[in-house]
C-alpha positions in Angstrom: 0.1 0.1 0.2 0.9 3.7 -0.6 1.1 6.2 2.4 2.8 9.5 3.1 5.1 9.7 6.3 5.7 13.4 7.0 5.9 14.4 3.4 7.9 11.2 2.3 6.0 8.8 -0.1 6.5 5.4 1.3 5.5 2.1 -0.2 4.5 -0.4 2.6 4.7 -4.3 1.7 1.4 -5.0 3.5 -2.5 -4.0 2.7 -2.9 -2.4 6.1 -0.5 -0.3 8.6 -0.8 -0.5 12.4 -0.6 3.0 14.2 2.5 1.8 15.8 4.0 0.7 12.8 3.4 4.4 11.3 4.5 5.8 14.4 7.8 3.9 14.2 8.6 5.2 10.8 7.8 8.8 11.8 10.3 8.6 14.3 12.8 6.9 12.0 12.5 9.7 9.7 12.9 12.4 12.1 16.2 10.7 12.9 17.3 10.5 9.2 16.2 14.1 8.8 18.1 15.2 11.8 21.3 13.1 10.4 21.6 11.8 14.1 21.3 8.7 16.0 17.9 6.9 17.3 16.8 4.5 19.6 13.6 2.6 18.8 12.0 0.3 20.8 9.0 -1.8 19.2 8.0 -5.7 19.9 9.2 -8.4 17.6 6.6 -9.5 15.4 4.9 -6.3 14.9 6.3 -5.6 11.6 9.4 -3.6 12.8 11.6 -4.7 10.0 9.0 -4.2 7.2 8.5 -0.6 8.9 12.5 0.0 8.8 13.0 -1.0 5.4 9.9 0.8 3.8 10.9 3.9 5.3 14.9 3.8 4.7 14.3 2.6 1.0 11.8 5.4 0.4 14.0 8.0 1.8 17.2 6.8 -0.3 15.1 7.0 -3.4 14.0 10.6 -2.6 17.3 11.7 -1.1 20.1 9.5 -2.9 22.8 12.0 -2.1 22.0 12.3 1.7 21.7 8.7 2.3 24.0 6.6 0.2 23.8 3.1 1.8 21.8 0.9 4.3 23.8 -1.2 6.7 21.8 -3.7 8.5 23.2 -5.8 11.1 21.7 -8.7 12.8 23.0 -11.3 15.0 22.4 -14.7 13.3 22.3 -16.2 9.6 18.6 -17.0 10.1 17.9 -13.2 10.8 20.0 -12.1 8.3 18.0 -14.1 5.6 14.6 -13.0 7.2 15.8 -9.5 6.6 16.9 -9.8 2.9 13.5 -11.7 2.4 11.3 -8.9 3.8 13.3 -6.6 1.3 12.4 -8.8 -1.4 8.7 -8.8 -0.7 9.0 -4.9 -0.5 10.4 -4.7 -4.0 7.7 -6.9 -5.4 4.9 -4.5 -4.1 7.0 -1.7 -5.8 6.4 -3.2 -9.0 2.6 -3.7 -8.2 2.2 -0.2 -6.8 4.2 2.1 -9.2 4.8 -0.3 -12.1 8.6 -0.8 -11.8 11.2 -2.1 -9.2 13.9 0.5 -8.0 17.2 -0.3 -9.4 18.6 -1.2 -6.0 21.3 -3.9 -5.2 20.8 -5.5 -1.8 22.9 -8.4 -0.6 23.8 -10.4 2.4 27.2 -11.1 3.5 28.4 -13.8 5.8 31.4 -16.1 6.6 32.9 -18.4 3.9 31.2 -21.3 5.7 27.7 -20.0 4.6 28.8 -18.9 1.1 31.3 -21.5 -0.1 30.3 -23.5 -3.1 33.6 -25.5 -3.6 32.7 -29.1 -3.6 35.7 -30.3 -1.2 35.9 -27.0 1.2 32.3 -26.6 1.5 32.2 -30.0 3.1 34.2 -28.7 6.4 31.7 -28.2 9.0 34.0 -25.8 11.3 34.3 -22.1 9.9 38.1 -22.0 10.6 38.8 -24.9 8.6 36.9 -23.6 5.8 38.8 -20.4 6.0 42.3 -22.2 6.0 41.3 -24.5 3.0 40.1 -21.6 1.1 43.3 -19.6 1.8 45.4 -22.6 0.5 43.4 -22.2 -2.8 43.0 -18.7 -3.2 46.1 -16.9 -1.7 47.9 -14.5 -4.0 51.3 -16.4 -3.8 49.5 -19.8 -4.4 48.1 -18.3 -7.4 51.4 -16.9 -8.5 52.7 -20.7 -8.2 49.9 -21.8 -10.5 51.2 -19.6 -13.1 54.4 -21.5 -12.9 53.3 -25.0 -12.2 49.8 -26.2 -13.6 49.8 -28.7 -10.7 49.4 -26.5 -7.9 45.5 -26.5 -6.8 43.7 -23.4 -7.1 40.0 -22.4 -6.8 38.3 -22.2 -10.2 35.6 -20.3 -8.7 37.7 -17.9 -7.4 39.7 -17.6 -10.6 36.3 -17.4 -12.6 35.2 -14.4 -10.2 38.7 -12.7 -10.6 38.6 -13.0 -14.5 35.0 -12.2 -15.5 33.3 -10.9 -12.1 35.1 -8.0 -11.7 34.0 -6.7 -15.0 30.4 -7.5 -14.9 29.1 -6.0 -11.7 26.1 -8.0 -9.8 22.9 -7.2 -11.5 20.5 -4.8 -9.5 18.3 -7.0 -7.2 17.9 -8.8 -3.8 20.1 -11.4 -2.8 20.0 -13.6 0.2 22.9 -16.4 0.8 21.3 -19.1 -1.2 20.8 -16.7 -3.9 24.3 -15.7 -4.0 25.2 -19.3 -4.0 22.9 -19.9 -6.7 24.2 -17.2 -8.9 27.9 -18.1 -8.3 27.0 -22.0 -9.2 25.3 -20.5 -12.5 28.4 -18.2 -13.5 31.1 -20.1 -12.2 32.3 -17.5 -9.4 33.0 -17.6 -6.0 29.9 -16.4 -4.0 32.1 -15.4 -0.9 34.4 -12.9 -2.8 31.5 -11.8 -5.1 29.7 -10.6 -2.2 32.9 -8.9 -0.6 33.5 -7.3 -4.0 29.7 -6.1 -4.4 29.1 -4.7 -0.8 31.5 -1.6 -1.9 28.8 -0.4 -4.2 25.7 -2.0 -2.9 23.0 0.0 -1.7 21.8 -2.2 1.2 24.3 -4.5 2.9 22.9 -7.2 5.5 25.5 -8.7 7.7 26.4 -9.4 11.2 27.3 -7.1 14.1 30.9 -8.1 13.8 31.4 -6.7 10.4 31.2 -3.1 12.1 32.0 -3.8 15.7 34.9 -6.2 15.6 37.9 -3.8 14.6 39.9 -7.0 13.1 36.9 -7.8 10.5 35.7 -4.2 10.1 39.2 -3.3 8.8 38.9 -5.5 5.9 35.4 -5.4 5.1 33.4 -2.2 6.0 36.3 0.6 6.1 35.3 1.9 2.9 31.6 2.4 3.3 30.6 6.1 2.9 29.9 8.3 5.8 26.3 9.1 4.4 25.1 5.9 5.3 22.5 4.6 8.0 23.4 1.9 10.3 20.8 -0.3 11.8 21.4 -2.8 14.7 18.5 -4.8 14.9 17.9 -6.8 18.2 20.4 -4.6 19.8 19.5 -5.3 23.4 22.9 -7.2 23.9 25.0 -4.9 21.8 27.0 -3.9 24.9 28.1 -7.3 25.2 29.1 -7.7 21.7 31.3 -4.6 21.7 32.9 -6.1 24.9 33.5 -9.7 23.4 35.1 -8.2 20.3 37.9 -6.5 22.3 38.4 -9.1 24.9 41.2 -11.8 24.8 41.3 -14.9 26.7 44.7 -16.8 27.2 45.2 -20.3 28.7 48.0 -22.8 29.4 47.3 -24.5 26.2 47.2 -21.6 24.0 50.8 -20.6 25.4 52.1 -24.3 24.6 50.6 -24.2 21.1 52.2 -20.6 20.7 55.5 -21.9 21.6 55.1 -24.7 18.8 54.1 -22.1 16.4 57.3 -19.9 17.1 59.6 -23.0 16.5 57.7 -23.8 13.2 58.0 -20.1 12.1 61.5 -20.3 13.1 62.2 -23.1 10.9 60.3 -21.4 8.1 62.5 -18.4 8.3 65.7 -20.6 8.1 64.2 -22.2 5.0 63.2 -18.9 3.4 65.6 -17.2 1.2 67.9 -14.4 2.2 66.3 -12.4 -0.6 62.8 -12.3 0.5 63.9 -11.6 4.1 66.1 -8.7 3.1 63.2 -7.5 0.9 60.9 -7.7 3.9 63.4 -5.9 6.2 63.9 -3.1 3.8 60.1 -2.6 3.4 59.9 -2.4 7.3 62.8 0.0 7.4 61.1 2.2 4.9 57.6 1.9 6.5 56.0 0.4 3.4 53.0 -1.2 4.6 51.8 -4.2 2.2 49.3 -2.8 -0.3 46.0 -4.5 -0.3 45.5 -4.3 -4.3 45.0 -7.6 -5.4 45.8 -9.0 -2.0 41.9 -9.6 -1.1 42.3 -13.4 -0.9 45.3 -13.4 1.5 44.1 -13.8 5.4 43.8 -10.6 6.8 45.1 -10.2 10.1 44.1 -6.6 10.8 45.4 -4.8 14.0 43.1 -4.9 16.7 42.4 -1.1 16.6 45.7 0.2 16.6 45.3 4.2 16.3 46.1 5.6 12.7 48.6 8.0 14.3 50.5 4.9 15.7 50.4 3.0 12.4 52.2 5.9 10.7 55.2 5.2 13.0 58.1 3.4 11.9 58.4 -0.3 12.9 60.6 -0.6 16.1 64.3 -1.5 15.3 64.4 -4.6 17.6 61.7 -6.5 16.0 62.3 -5.6 12.2 64.4 -8.7 11.6 62.3 -11.9 11.5 65.0 -13.6 13.8 64.8 -10.7 16.4 60.9 -10.7 16.3 60.5 -14.6 16.9 62.9 -14.1 19.8 61.0 -11.2 21.3 57.7 -13.2 21.0 59.6 -16.3 22.6 60.2 -14.0 25.7 56.9 -12.5 25.6 55.3 -16.1 25.7 57.6 -17.4 28.3 56.8 -14.1 30.5 53.2 -15.1 29.9 53.7 -18.7 31.1 55.4 -17.4 34.2 52.4 -15.4 35.1 50.2 -18.3 34.7 51.9 -20.2 37.5 50.2 -18.4 40.3 48.2 -20.2 42.5 45.8 -17.3 43.4 43.9 -14.7 41.8 45.5 -11.9 40.4 43.8 -8.5 39.1 45.8 -5.8 37.9 45.7 -3.0 35.3 47.3 -2.9 31.9 49.6 0.0 33.2 50.9 -2.3 36.1 51.2 -5.3 33.6 53.6 -3.0 31.3 55.6 -1.8 34.3 56.1 -5.5 35.7 57.0 -6.9 32.2 59.5 -3.9 31.6 61.1 -4.7 35.3 61.4 -8.4 34.9 62.1 -8.9 31.2 63.2 -5.4 29.9 60.5 -5.3 27.3 59.5 -2.0 26.3 55.7 -0.9 25.3 56.3 0.4 21.8 57.5 -2.8 20.3 54.7 -4.7 22.0 52.1 -2.2 20.1 53.5 -3.6 16.9 53.5 -7.3 17.5 49.9 -8.0 15.5 51.2 -5.8 12.5 54.7 -7.2 12.6 53.3 -10.9 12.6 51.1 -10.0 9.7 54.0 -9.2 7.8 56.1 -12.0 8.6 53.4 -14.6 7.8 52.7 -12.7 4.5 56.0 -12.6 3.3 56.7 -16.4 4.2 53.7 -17.3 1.9 52.4 -19.9 4.4 49.3 -21.4 3.3 48.2 -23.1 6.6 47.4 -19.8 8.6 44.7 -21.4 10.7 47.5 -23.4 12.5 49.1 -20.1 13.8 46.1 -18.8 15.5 47.6 -19.2 18.9 50.4 -17.2 18.1 48.1 -14.4 16.3 46.0 -14.5 19.5 49.1 -13.9 21.7 50.2 -11.1 19.4 46.9 -9.4 19.4 47.0 -9.3 23.2 50.5 -7.8 23.0 49.0 -5.3 20.7 45.8 -4.3 22.8 47.6 -4.6 26.3 50.2 -2.1 25.0 47.7 0.1 23.2 45.0 1.0 25.7 45.8 1.8 29.3 42.1 2.5 30.3 39.1 0.6 29.6 40.4 -2.9 30.3 41.1 -5.0 33.3 43.4 -8.1 33.4 42.6 -11.0 35.8 44.6 -14.4 36.2 42.5 -17.1 37.5 44.4 -20.5 38.3 40.9 -22.4 39.0 37.7 -22.2 37.0 34.5 -22.2 38.4 33.4 -25.6 36.8 36.5 -27.3 38.1 37.5 -25.3 41.3 40.0 -28.5 42.4 41.9 -28.5 38.9 44.6 -26.3 38.2 43.6 -24.7 35.0 44.9 -21.1 34.9 43.6 -18.4 32.4 44.6 -14.9 31.9 41.5 -12.9 31.0 42.1 -9.5 29.1 38.8 -8.3 29.4 37.5 -5.1 27.8 35.1 -2.9 30.4 34.3 -0.3 27.9 32.0 -1.0 25.1 32.5 2.5 23.4 36.1 1.3 22.5 34.4 -0.7 19.7 31.2 1.6 19.3 32.5 4.7 19.1 34.1 4.4 15.8 30.8 3.3 14.4 28.8 6.2 16.1 31.3 8.9 15.0 32.1 7.5 11.3 28.3 7.1 10.0 25.7 9.7 9.6 22.8 7.8 11.5 23.0 4.7 13.7 19.8 3.2 14.6 19.5 0.9 17.5 16.2 -1.2 17.8 14.8 -4.2 19.3 11.8 -5.5 21.3 13.4 -4.8 24.7 15.7 -1.7 25.0 14.2 -0.5 28.3 15.9 1.7 30.1 17.1 3.3 27.0 19.3 5.6 29.2 21.4 2.9 30.2 22.2 1.9 26.9 23.0 5.7 26.1 25.4 5.8 29.0 26.9 2.5 28.1 28.0 3.4 24.4 28.4 7.1 25.5 25.9 8.6 22.6 23.5 11.1 22.4 20.3 10.2 20.3 18.2 12.7 18.5 15.3 10.5 18.8 13.9 7.9 21.1 10.6 6.0 20.6 8.7 3.4 22.6 5.9 1.4 20.9 3.1 -0.8 22.1 1.5 -3.8 20.3 -1.8 -3.8 19.0 -3.8 -6.7 19.6 -7.4 -7.4 18.3 -8.5 -9.6 21.2 -6.8 -11.0 24.5 -4.6 -13.9 23.6 -1.6 -13.6 25.8 -1.9 -14.7 29.4 0.8 -13.3 31.6 1.2 -15.0 35.0 3.5 -14.6 38.1 3.8 -17.4 40.4 5.5 -16.6 43.4 4.5 -19.7 45.7 3.8 -23.3 45.2 0.5 -25.2 46.2 2.0 -25.9 49.6 2.5 -22.0 49.8 6.4 -22.5 50.0 8.1 -19.5 48.3 9.4 -20.3 44.8 13.0 -18.9 44.2 15.9 -19.5 42.4 18.3 -17.6 44.6 21.4 -19.5 45.4 20.4 -20.1 49.2 17.7 -21.9 48.3 18.3 -23.8 45.2 18.9 -27.0 47.0 15.6 -26.8 48.8 13.5 -29.9 48.1 10.5 -28.1 48.7 11.4 -25.2 46.0 12.4 -27.9 43.4 9.5 -29.9 43.9 7.2 -27.0 43.4 8.7 -26.0 40.1 8.3 -29.6 39.1 4.6 -29.7 40.0 4.0 -26.4 38.4 5.5 -27.5 35.1 3.7 -31.0 35.3 0.3 -29.3 35.7 1.2 -26.9 32.8 2.3 -29.7 30.5 -1.4 -31.1 31.4 -3.4 -28.4 30.4 -1.2 -26.6 27.5 -1.2 -28.1 24.2 1.8 -28.6 21.7 5.2 -27.1 22.7 6.4 -25.6 26.1 9.6 -23.8 26.6 10.8 -23.7 30.1 14.1 -21.5 30.8 16.5 -22.0 33.6 19.2 -19.5 34.8 22.2 -21.8 34.3 23.2 -25.0 33.3 24.2 -26.1 36.6 20.8 -25.3 38.2 19.0 -27.1 35.2 20.9 -30.2 36.0 20.4 -30.4 39.6 16.7 -29.8 39.3 16.1 -32.4 36.6 18.0 -35.0 38.5 15.8 -34.0 41.6 12.8 -34.6 39.4 13.9 -37.9 38.3 14.3 -39.0 42.0 11.0 -37.5 43.1 8.8 -39.0 39.9 8.1 -35.8 38.8 9.8 -36.4 35.4 7.8 -39.4 34.7 4.7 -37.2 35.3 5.7 -34.9 32.9 6.9 -37.4 30.0 3.3 -38.7 30.4 2.0 -35.8 28.6 5.1 -34.3 26.4 8.4 -35.6 25.3 11.2 -33.8 26.9 14.1 -32.2 25.5 17.2 -30.3 27.1 19.8 -27.9 25.7 23.3 -28.7 26.2 26.6 -27.0 25.6 27.2 -29.1 22.6 25.9 -27.0 19.3 25.5 -30.5 17.5 23.2 -31.9 20.3 21.0 -28.5 20.3 20.2 -28.8 16.7 19.2 -32.3 17.1 17.1 -31.6 20.0 15.3 -28.7 18.3 14.5 -30.8 15.3 13.0 -33.4 17.4 11.2 -30.7 19.5 9.4 -29.0 16.4 8.7 -32.7 15.1 6.9 -33.6 18.3 4.9 -30.5 18.1 4.0 -31.0 14.4 3.0 -34.5 15.0 0.9 -33.5 18.0 2.6 -35.2 20.7 3.4 -32.2 22.3 7.2 -31.3 23.7 8.9 -29.7 26.7 12.3 -27.9 25.9 14.3 -27.2 29.1 16.8 -24.4 28.0 19.0 -21.8 29.4 18.2 -18.1 29.8 21.4 -16.7 28.4 22.1 -19.9 26.1 21.8 -20.4 22.5 18.2 -21.1 22.2 17.2 -18.0 24.0 18.8 -15.8 21.6 18.4 -17.6 18.1 15.3 -19.7 18.0 11.6 -18.5 17.3 8.9 -20.3 19.1 6.1 -19.4 16.9 2.5 -20.4 16.8 2.3 -24.1 18.4 5.8 -24.3 19.0 5.6 -22.1 21.8 2.0 -22.2 23.5 3.6 -21.4 27.0 6.9 -19.9 28.0 7.7 -20.5 31.5 10.9 -18.9 33.4 12.2 -20.6 36.4 13.8 -17.9 38.3 15.3 -14.6 37.2 18.2 -15.0 34.9 20.7 -12.9 37.0 24.5 -13.3 35.8 26.8 -15.2 38.2 27.4 -12.5 40.5 30.5 -14.0 42.0 32.4 -13.8 38.6 35.6 -11.7 39.2 35.3 -10.1 35.6 31.6 -9.3 36.2 32.9 -7.6 39.4 35.5 -5.7 37.6 33.0 -4.5 34.9 30.4 -3.2 37.9 33.3 -1.2 39.6 34.1 0.3 36.1 30.4 1.0 35.4 30.1 2.5 38.8 33.2 4.8 38.6 32.8 5.8 35.1 29.0 5.9 34.1 27.6 6.2 37.7 25.5 3.2 37.2 24.9 1.2 40.4 25.7 -2.4 40.8 22.2 -3.5 41.5 20.8 -1.3 38.9 23.0 -3.1 36.1 22.4 -6.6 37.6 18.6 -5.9 37.3 18.5 -4.5 34.0 20.8 -7.3 32.6 18.4 -9.8 34.2 15.3 -8.2 33.1 16.5 -7.7 29.2 17.3 -11.3 29.1 14.1 -12.4 30.6 12.3 -9.8 28.4 13.8 -11.0 25.3 12.9 -14.7 26.0 9.4 -14.0 27.3 8.3 -11.2 25.3 10.5 -11.1 22.1 11.4 -14.8 21.2 8.0 -15.9 21.8 5.9 -13.0 20.4 7.6 -13.8 17.0 5.3 -14.3 14.4 2.0 -13.8 16.6 0.3 -12.5 13.7 -2.8 -15.2 13.6 -5.6 -14.1 15.9 -6.3 -17.8 16.6 -3.1 -18.2 18.6 -3.2 -18.0 22.3 -0.1 -18.0 24.6 0.8 -18.1 28.1 3.9 -16.6 29.8 4.7 -17.7 33.1 7.4 -16.1 35.6 8.3 -18.4 38.6 10.1 -16.3 41.4 9.1 -14.5 44.3 11.5 -11.9 43.3 9.5 -10.9 40.5 7.0 -9.2 43.0 9.8 -7.0 44.6 9.7 -3.4 43.8 13.0 -3.0 41.8 12.3 -6.4 39.6 8.5 -5.4 39.5 9.0 -1.7 38.3 11.4 -2.8 35.7 9.3 -5.5 34.5 6.1 -3.5 34.4 8.0 -0.7 32.2 8.7 -3.2 29.7 5.2 -5.1 29.9 3.4 -1.9 29.5 5.0 -1.1 26.3 4.5 -4.6 24.9 0.7 -4.7 25.3 -2.1 -3.2 27.1 -3.2 -4.6 30.3 -7.0 -4.1 29.5 -6.8 -6.9 26.6 -4.5 -9.4 28.3 
């Protein structure tokens, strides 16, 4: 249908537009007009993506010089394909409404694992193996050898793209991952490098958060995107955690042992390399000539982990220019880290103290540490190594050296000799944890004209603005319109024996509490048809509760009504459990899925229609508060952003609970015949802090008078 939003003609892909969809588009247009950033909260399943794409595409067609590109970021491959399919539907409606399809190039970009069509490489299941095998067939020096020796294997799909794909740009249209693979198979071109090449001139790009927020990836993929772009982070309720994870490094004893082996192997390669090759590399470093990226797109890019440009303009320190000197330097650094991991007690220190200690202990200065990642990149490239994946431990240690020498603020270093899962087994790990998400997000907010954060669960918005240190020009909260009551929200604080139900640590072993959880679940399974998803705060708690239910005979009662499936830490087992869960729901047998509030199921699975007739939260998903990394982050938030510990813990728990109960299970509730229940089981839900936070979210998701 056609409509006008604040004077802008918009084509909407559906026959009707709801008031909240129109209001959403209106706020979005105001954000684009102001050339600023915005935060928009609207429940999933209410046409948020359709509204967003409709408005931005219309704005781009009218103001092509003011808005050149839409960069749409999502979390999973499934969500990426959904966004692209929504855009396809929109352009089909353009054909019906105005008689033509706008010449827009829109495509999805993902890892090689999801785009490779090589008959042998694509069989690999692990992404790192696919990347490594691809590099062995497409590296520039491998292709040079092929020109001299026809027996050297190369990827014919990349050769076809390199020969013809650059001369024939991707035709206008909308391409999801499967479309790119089909197009590549038809033309004989590599879909991955075709997409990498096409994103430069595409009007709409859809990819994962990491392509913008992880500096090591953004350096090679999105660095040339124009400033007059709008960036959309969909499902942005966890964006601060994504930023922190992109900048954090964890190093174990096993990593350092493998790094030692990498250095031995690298030293052997240096001895085998010709003197001329090493002399050329040394001369290049003396003259500070960094490798050109022209015709080097196939080489594994080990971008520096956010080294500031002013540092990159400096000359490489003399004590690491020669290959032998650099390898010896990394050996000393690696041995120093091994020595630090021999502690029997927890160590917490700042990057500044770490640099002082390493200088006093082994006389290593800060400056050469800064250039470790860059120097390693140069050496591996010069030696023309094809099995780059084998050197990932060495690359990790080099990245850590660069980070710790570059950033003295916003990071915390913690060495833990024992892990929480096995507190009696000596297994030390060095955590170099980023405390400040703005280190990853600030370049995005400052570089692009508009950045939009949108999700179904973004309240309270002021915390996101503090965490990411930006000032939105528009802030919008939108409710959901329901034609009839079809959601039944319940809070259960006591069992049928009047014992308080709680998941707090002191009461977790209480037999009465565990029994009441089981009786409630058994009762729900007896009256609710099809599928039920039940979420626990942690794997350990779920395992102990399920074991108690088996001993008490409650599990046998549950299994009379439904098949039971559990989420585990193994991704293969999760996929198998989900397939069987959906199959049991489709066959009418009914199923119960026991999952984790912060696990993979809670973030990437849609319990639509009969797959999620009821969602049950056993407890409030507070993060493990005894974690030293968490304590360090809470201290940083208190000192830098004046965010109180309890406020952040409650906010973090409630956003995960809201994502599960409100967002994941509201998705695709478009049919008016669907009825669903949301059950929160914990007496803390009625406490003022939690109840106040939860009611704010709930009020924005639905009106109480129709539920």
